[in-house]
C-alpha positions in Angstrom: 0.7 16.3 -32.9 1.8 17.8 -29.6 4.6 15.3 -28.9 6.1 12.3 -30.7 8.2 9.8 -28.8 10.4 7.9 -31.2 13.5 5.7 -31.6 12.5 3.6 -28.6 11.8 0.0 -27.6 8.2 0.5 -26.5 6.3 -2.3 -24.8 2.6 -1.3 -25.0 0.9 -4.1 -22.9 -1.6 -4.1 -25.7 -2.0 -7.4 -27.5 -3.1 -5.7 -30.7 0.3 -4.1 -31.2 2.6 -5.3 -28.4 5.9 -3.7 -29.5 6.4 -0.4 -31.4 9.2 2.2 -31.7 7.1 5.5 -31.7 4.0 7.0 -30.1 2.1 10.1 -31.2 0.4 12.2 -28.4 -2.2 15.0 -28.7 -3.9 16.7 -25.8 -2.5 14.1 -23.4 -4.0 11.2 -25.3 -2.2 8.5 -27.3 -3.3 9.0 -30.9 -1.2 6.5 -32.8 1.5 3.9 -32.2 3.8 2.3 -34.8 7.2 2.6 -36.4 9.4 5.8 -36.4 8.7 6.2 -40.2 5.0 5.9 -39.8 4.7 8.2 -36.7 7.1 11.0 -37.8 4.8 11.6 -40.8 2.5 13.3 -38.3 5.1 15.9 -37.2 4.1 19.6 -37.6 6.1 22.7 -36.9 4.7 22.8 -33.4 5.4 19.1 -32.6 7.9 18.3 -29.8 10.1 15.4 -30.8 11.4 13.2 -28.0 14.2 10.9 -29.1 14.2 7.9 -26.7 17.7 6.9 -27.9 16.8 3.3 -28.1 15.6 3.2 -24.4 12.8 1.0 -23.1 9.4 2.6 -22.7 6.3 1.0 -21.3 3.0 2.1 -19.6 3.7 4.0 -16.3 3.5 1.9 -13.2 0.4 1.8 -10.9 0.7 1.0 -7.2 -2.5 -0.6 -6.1 -2.2 -0.1 -2.4 -0.3 2.4 -0.3 -0.9 5.2 2.3 0.4 8.4 0.7 -0.4 10.9 3.4 0.7 8.5 6.2 4.0 8.2 4.3 4.5 11.9 4.5 3.5 12.0 8.1 6.0 9.2 9.1 8.7 11.1 7.2 8.5 13.7 10.0 9.2 11.0 12.6 12.3 9.2 13.8 12.9 6.4 11.3 14.0 3.1 12.8 13.7 1.2 9.6 17.5 0.8 9.1 18.2 -0.4 12.6 19.8 -3.9 12.8 19.7 -4.3 16.6 17.5 -3.5 19.6 20.6 -1.8 21.1 20.7 0.6 18.2 17.0 1.3 18.4 17.2 2.2 22.1 20.2 4.4 21.6 18.4 6.4 18.9 15.4 6.8 21.1 17.6 8.0 23.9 19.4 10.5 21.7 16.0 11.9 20.5 14.8 12.2 24.1 18.1 14.0 25.0 17.5 16.4 22.1 14.0 17.3 23.3 15.3 18.0 26.8 18.3 20.0 25.5 16.1 22.2 23.3 13.6 22.7 26.2 10.7 21.4 24.2 8.5 20.4 27.1 5.5 18.3 26.0 7.1 17.0 22.8 7.1 13.3 22.3 9.6 10.9 20.9 7.7 9.7 17.8 9.4 6.8 16.1 8.3 4.5 13.3 9.2 1.6 10.9 11.0 -0.7 13.3 11.0 -4.4 12.4 12.3 -6.6 15.2 12.7 -9.5 12.7 15.8 -7.7 11.3 17.5 -7.3 14.7 20.6 -9.4 15.3 20.8 -9.2 19.1 17.2 -9.5 20.6 14.1 -9.8 18.5 11.6 -8.9 21.3 9.8 -5.6 21.0 11.0 -3.1 23.7 8.8 -3.1 26.8 7.6 0.0 28.7 10.4 -0.4 31.2 13.1 -0.6 28.4 11.7 2.6 26.9 11.7 4.2 30.3 15.4 3.5 30.6 16.0 5.0 27.1 13.7 8.1 27.3 12.9 8.7 31.0 10.1 11.2 31.5 9.9 12.1 27.8 6.8 10.4 26.4 7.9 7.8 23.8 5.9 6.0 21.1 7.4 3.6 18.6 5.4 2.0 15.8 6.3 -1.2 14.0 6.7 -1.0 10.2 3.4 -2.8 9.7 1.5 -0.2 11.6 -0.4 -2.8 13.6 1.5 -2.6 16.9 3.3 0.1 18.8 5.2 0.3 22.1 5.1 3.1 24.7 6.9 4.2 27.8 5.3 4.9 31.1 4.9 8.6 30.6 3.1 8.0 27.2 0.7 5.6 28.8 0.0 8.0 31.7 -0.8 10.8 29.2 -3.0 8.4 27.3 -4.8 7.3 30.5 -3.8 3.6 30.1 -1.5 3.1 33.1 -4.4 2.1 35.2 -5.5 -0.7 32.9 -5.3 -4.3 34.2 -5.1 -7.6 32.4 -8.3 -9.0 33.9 -10.5 -5.9 33.2 -9.2 -4.1 30.1 -11.1 -3.6 27.0 -8.0 -2.6 25.0 -5.8 -4.7 22.8 -2.7 -4.4 24.9 0.0 -6.5 26.5 0.6 -6.9 30.2 3.4 -8.0 32.5 2.8 -11.1 34.6 1.8 -8.9 37.5 -1.1 -7.6 35.4 0.3 -4.1 34.8 0.7 -2.6 31.2 3.8 -3.9 29.4 3.6 -1.0 26.9 2.7 -2.7 23.7 -0.7 -1.9 22.0 -2.2 -3.6 19.0 -4.5 -2.7 16.0 -6.7 0.3 16.6 -5.3 0.8 20.1 -1.8 1.1 18.5 -3.2 4.3 16.9 -4.5 5.9 20.1 -1.6 8.3 19.9 -3.2 9.9 16.9 -6.0 11.1 19.2 -3.3 13.6 20.4 -2.3 14.6 16.9 -3.2 17.9 15.4 -5.4 17.8 12.3 -3.3 19.1 9.4 -4.8 22.1 7.7 -6.1 21.9 4.1 -3.2 24.0 3.0 -0.7 21.6 4.7 -2.3 18.6 3.2 -2.2 20.1 -0.3 1.6 20.5 0.2 1.8 16.9 1.4 0.0 15.7 -1.7 2.2 17.7 -4.0 5.4 16.4 -2.3 4.4 12.8 -2.2 2.9 12.5 -5.7 6.2 14.1 -7.0 8.2 11.4 -5.2 5.9 8.7 -6.7 6.4 10.1 -10.2 10.2 9.9 -9.7 9.8 6.2 -9.2 7.9 5.8 -12.5 4.4 5.8 -11.0 1.6 7.3 -12.9 -1.2 6.0 -10.6 -1.6 5.0 -7.0 -4.5 3.4 -5.0 -4.1 5.2 -1.7 -5.7 4.8 1.7 -5.7 8.3 3.2 -8.9 9.0 5.1 -8.9 8.7 8.9 -5.2 7.9 8.8 -3.4 11.0 10.0 -6.0 12.0 12.7 -8.7 9.3 12.7 -12.2 10.5 13.1 -11.2 14.1 12.5 -9.3 14.5 9.2 -11.7 13.2 6.6 -13.2 16.6 5.4 -9.8 18.3 5.4 -8.3 15.5 3.3 -11.1 15.5 0.8 -10.9 19.3 0.5 -7.2 19.1 -0.1 -7.6 16.5 -2.8 -10.3 18.7 -4.4 -7.8 21.7 -4.5 -4.8 19.6 -5.7 -6.9 17.7 -8.3 -8.6 20.8 -9.8 -5.5 22.9 -9.9 -3.3 20.2 -11.4 -1.0 19.9 -8.4 -0.8 16.1 -8.5 2.0 14.2 -10.3 0.1 10.9 -10.3 -3.5 9.8 -10.6 -5.0 8.9 -7.2 -7.6 6.2 -6.9 -8.7 6.8 -3.3 -9.4 3.7 -1.2 -11.7 5.5 1.2 -11.2 4.2 4.8 -14.4 4.7 6.7 -15.0 2.1 9.4 -18.1 3.3 11.3 -21.5 2.5 9.8 -23.1 5.9 10.4 -20.0 7.8 9.1 -20.0 5.5 6.0 -23.6 6.2 5.3 -22.9 10.0 5.4 -19.7 9.5 3.3 -21.4 7.7 0.4 -24.2 10.2 0.4 -21.8 13.2 0.2 -19.2 11.5 -2.0 -20.8 9.1 -4.4 -18.7 6.5 -6.1 -16.5 8.0 -8.8 -16.4 11.5 -7.2 -13.6 13.1 -9.3 -11.5 16.2 -8.9 -10.0 16.9 -12.3 -8.5 13.9 -14.1 -6.1 12.9 -11.3 -8.4 12.1 -8.3 -11.3 9.7 -7.9 -13.0 8.0 -5.0 -12.6 4.4 -6.1 -13.5 2.0 -3.3 -14.3 1.7 0.4 -11.4 0.4 2.5 -12.0 -1.7 5.6 -9.7 -3.5 8.1 -10.1 -7.2 8.7 -7.2 -8.1 11.0 -3.7 -7.3 12.0 -0.3 -8.4 10.8 1.8 -11.6 10.8 4.8 -10.1 12.5 2.6 -8.9 15.4 0.7 -12.2 15.6 -2.5 -10.2 15.2 -3.5 -11.7 11.8 -6.5 -14.0 12.3 -5.8 -17.6 11.3 -8.2 -20.5 10.7 -5.9 -22.5 13.0 -3.3 -21.3 15.5 0.2 -19.9 15.1 2.8 -22.7 14.9 5.3 -20.7 16.9 2.7 -19.2 19.3 -0.2 -21.5 19.9 -2.0 -19.1 22.3 -2.1 -16.3 19.7 -5.4 -16.2 17.8 -5.0 -12.9 16.0 -7.3 -9.8 16.4 -10.5 -9.5 14.4 -11.2 -5.8 13.8 -15.0 -6.3 13.2 -17.3 -9.1 14.1 -19.5 -10.5 11.3 -22.5 -8.3 12.0 -20.3 -5.1 11.9 -18.4 -6.1 8.8 -21.4 -7.2 6.8 -23.3 -4.0 7.6 -20.3 -1.9 6.3 -20.3 -4.1 3.2 -24.1 -3.5 2.7 -23.8 0.3 3.0 -20.9 0.4 0.5 -22.5 -2.1 -1.9 -25.9 -0.3 -1.8 -24.0 2.9 -3.0 -22.3 1.0 -5.8 -18.9 1.1 -4.1 -16.6 -2.0 -4.2 -15.0 -2.8 -0.9 -11.4 -3.7 -0.4 -10.4 -5.3 2.9 -7.0 -5.7 4.6 -6.7 -9.4 5.1 -3.5 -11.1 6.3 -4.8 -14.3 7.9 -6.9 -17.0 6.3 -9.4 -16.7 9.1 -10.2 -13.2 8.0 -10.2 -14.2 4.4 -13.1 -16.6 5.1 -15.0 -13.8 7.0 -14.6 -11.3 4.1 -15.5 -13.8 1.3 -18.6 -14.7 3.3 -19.5 -11.1 3.4 -18.9 -10.4 -0.3 -21.1 -13.4 -1.2 -23.8 -12.3 1.2 -24.2 -8.8 -0.1 -24.0 -9.8 -3.7 -26.6 -12.4 -3.2 -28.9 -9.9 -1.4 -28.4 -7.2 -4.0 -26.7 -8.4 -7.2 -24.6 -5.7 -9.0 -22.9 -6.1 -12.3 -19.1 -5.6 -12.4 -18.6 -5.0 -8.7 -14.9 -5.3 -8.1 -14.5 -6.2 -4.4 -11.0 -7.0 -3.4 -8.7 -8.5 -0.7 -5.7 -6.4 0.1 -2.5 -8.4 0.9 -3.7 -12.0 0.2 -1.0 -13.4 2.4 -1.8 -16.5 4.5 -4.4 -18.3 2.4 -5.3 -21.9 1.6 -5.6 -22.9 -2.0 -9.4 -23.4 -1.6 -9.7 -19.6 -0.9 -7.9 -18.7 -4.1 -10.5 -20.7 -6.1 -13.3 -19.1 -4.1 -11.9 -15.6 -5.0 -12.0 -16.7 -8.7 -15.6 -17.9 -8.5 -16.7 -14.6 -6.9 -14.6 -12.3 -9.2 -12.7 -10.9 -6.1 -9.6 -8.9 -6.9 -6.2 -9.7 -5.4 -4.1 -6.7 -4.2 -0.7 -8.2 -3.5 2.7 -6.8 -2.4 5.5 -9.0 -3.8 8.2 -6.9 -2.0 6.9 -8.4 1.3 9.0 -11.4 0.4 12.0 -9.4 1.6 10.8 -9.6 5.2 8.2 -12.4 5.3 10.2 -15.2 3.7 12.1 -15.5 7.0 9.0 -15.7 9.3 6.1 -17.2 7.5 7.1 -20.9 7.8 7.7 -20.4 11.5 4.4 -18.7 12.0 2.1 -21.0 10.1 4.1 -24.1 9.1 5.5 -25.1 5.7 2.2 -26.8 4.5 0.2 -23.5 4.7 3.2 -21.4 3.8 3.6 -22.9 0.4 -0.1 -22.3 -0.4 0.3 -18.6 0.7 1.6 -15.6 -1.3 0.7 -17.7 -4.3 0.8 -15.2 -7.2 1.3 -18.0 -9.7 -2.0 -19.6 -9.0 -3.8 -16.3 -9.1 -2.5 -15.8 -12.6 -3.4 -19.3 -13.7 -6.9 -18.9 -12.4 -7.4 -15.6 -14.2 -7.9 -13.7 -11.0 -7.3 -9.9 -11.5 -4.1 -9.4 -9.5 -2.6 -6.0 -9.1 0.7 -5.1 -7.4 1.3 -2.6 -4.6 3.8 -1.6 -1.9 1.7 -0.8 1.2 4.0 2.2 1.6 5.2 3.3 4.1 5.5 -0.3 5.2 7.7 -0.8 2.1 8.9 2.0 -0.3 6.5 2.6 -3.2 9.2 1.6 -5.7 7.8 -0.7 -8.4 11.2 -2.1 -9.4 11.9 -4.1 -6.3 8.3 -5.3 -6.3 8.7 -6.6 -9.9 12.0 -8.2 -8.9 10.4 -10.1 -6.0 7.4 -11.1 -8.0 9.7 -12.9 -10.5 12.5 -14.2 -8.2 10.9 -14.6 -4.8 14.4 -13.9 -3.4 14.6 -15.3 0.1 17.5 -13.1 1.1 19.8 -16.1 1.5 20.8 -16.8 -2.1 17.7 -18.8 -2.9 14.1 -18.5 -3.8 11.1 -18.9 -1.4 8.7 -21.4 -2.9 9.8 -20.4 -6.5 6.9 -22.4 -8.0 4.6 -19.5 -6.8 6.5 -16.8 -8.8 5.2 -15.1 -12.0 6.9 -14.3 -15.3 8.3 -10.8 -16.0 5.4 -10.2 -18.5 2.9 -11.1 -15.8 4.7 -8.9 -13.2 4.6 -5.9 -15.6 0.8 -6.5 -16.1 0.4 -6.5 -12.3 1.8 -3.0 -12.1 0.2 -1.5 -15.2 -3.1 -2.8 -16.7 -4.2 -4.7 -13.6 -3.7 -1.6 -11.5 -5.9 0.3 -14.0 -8.5 -2.5 -13.9 -8.7 -2.2 -10.1 -9.5 1.5 -10.7 -12.2 0.8 -13.3 -9.8 2.5 -15.7 -8.7 -0.2 -18.0 -10.4 1.5 -20.9 -8.4 4.7 -20.5 -5.2 3.8 -18.7 -2.7 0.9 -18.1 -1.5 0.3 -21.7 -0.1 2.4 -24.5 -3.1 2.2 -26.7 -4.7 4.8 -29.1 -7.5 6.6 -27.2 -6.0 6.1 -23.8 -4.1 8.7 -21.6 -0.4 9.0 -22.5 0.9 7.6 -19.2 4.5 6.3 -19.8 7.7 5.4 -18.0 11.2 5.3 -19.7 13.6 2.9 -18.0 17.4 2.3 -18.3 16.9 -1.4 -19.2 14.5 -3.5 -21.1 12.9 -5.5 -18.2 11.8 -8.2 -20.7 15.4 -8.9 -21.9 17.6 -8.8 -18.8 18.5 -11.5 -16.3 16.0 -11.2 -13.4 18.8 -10.7 -11.0 19.6 -7.4 -12.8 16.1 -6.0 -12.4 17.1 -4.1 -9.3 19.7 -2.2 -11.3 17.0 -0.5 -13.4 16.6 3.3 -13.2 13.7 5.5 -14.0 14.7 8.0 -16.6 11.3 9.7 -17.4 7.7 9.6 -16.3 4.9 11.0 -18.4 1.4 11.5 -17.1 -1.4 12.5 -19.5 1.3 13.5 -22.0 3.1 15.8 -19.5 6.6 15.0 -18.3 6.2 14.9 -14.6 9.7 13.5 -13.9 13.0 13.4 -15.8 16.3 12.1 -14.4 
């Protein structure tokens, strides 16, 4: 044996042998599991023995939805995520504009990200163009909300983007206007990303470095796999080939510390036809990269009131949400992906979009039935109970982010009312119905740390000393499955990953606490001590 891990409390997530103390690994594959006495018999003079010292080991975590390259890109921007007031935000923007002037960097923008006005104590309105003018003056300023679905700009930025001449009665853009009909500064959905038209396309070499850096950060959090949405994210319409080339290099030269299941975002029909021709489903680079699904956008976000509801917003009756594609466009994208054997996963926040997407899934499967097609809904937030049952009937996967409780528990009831709120974020019913439900972070919206995600899945902590609709919580055992075997299932990899089972890859995480034995309130104290991917230690504290 190459390596024997022993003297541990090892949760396998395998019903055949759920708890063992030792694991034998050869060539990156789990060969045997059992007691110390049984496994140490396979030791040779070349075997590396890893004494776990009684620590808790389990399958490595899998994050089923994030944006790895966008996370790196936003790390280069001014981070407003920790701001607790609008005053603090505007001061940071002003300081950054002063730095640009002081350093004589003409043409440089103030790029800021991750603000969340719901956390502000003084004024919960998104800064307008005029407020940003006051802070930044003639330095172009762009600030994106943490959800990525809305951004605010100052006058100089809108002038550069050619949007200052837009008027409320004639515009074709998703943007906000002052009562006099002039731009207010806030843009929504695809228009909130127009700034990326001015971004340079990172070189293949730069992107390989980003991949190395971000996958190493993921490994330090106990992740062995991520489902990542990276195409057309850094420079939409221009970055796809560079990103795929970078993954090819990183995958084939073993420069990735996690397995990447790419959720391939391609939202134009002609581009998608070319993509599935050039990159068939399951295109793999080494053992650590594979094209897994086609990612589409359905609507916006709850915080920006751009999620599409079946009804109207309880606290904003005029808001209807923003539908990214009409039915004809969406269903054509589904047909192209489906015809190539790719499952489709769609960003859906509002129940109105959930209906649209489920209609499309049913349509293409009825037209062209495929066995084991694993279409999915990403986020599964505002949903009626009837829609959960419909997902069950159609074997549609749920990609959920329990950590969203941290921000959303304070706004959902106001946005949609308590009757719909208690039907939403209903992870309990997904489990009871047997719907395949995997857990993710949507990083950089939230950090890609599985520990807080598991904590919120179990506790539904409302941030005020209570629990937000606690009847919708899951057990610790179910939460662990969401971030292990269910993440593997979403990647068509349940036969090779997601549990500590002979014949599967040796993907493990060693933790400071046994998650199954501690009080749920102590889950957040858990530390990652070691991460093992395909038998290789990719992180050690």
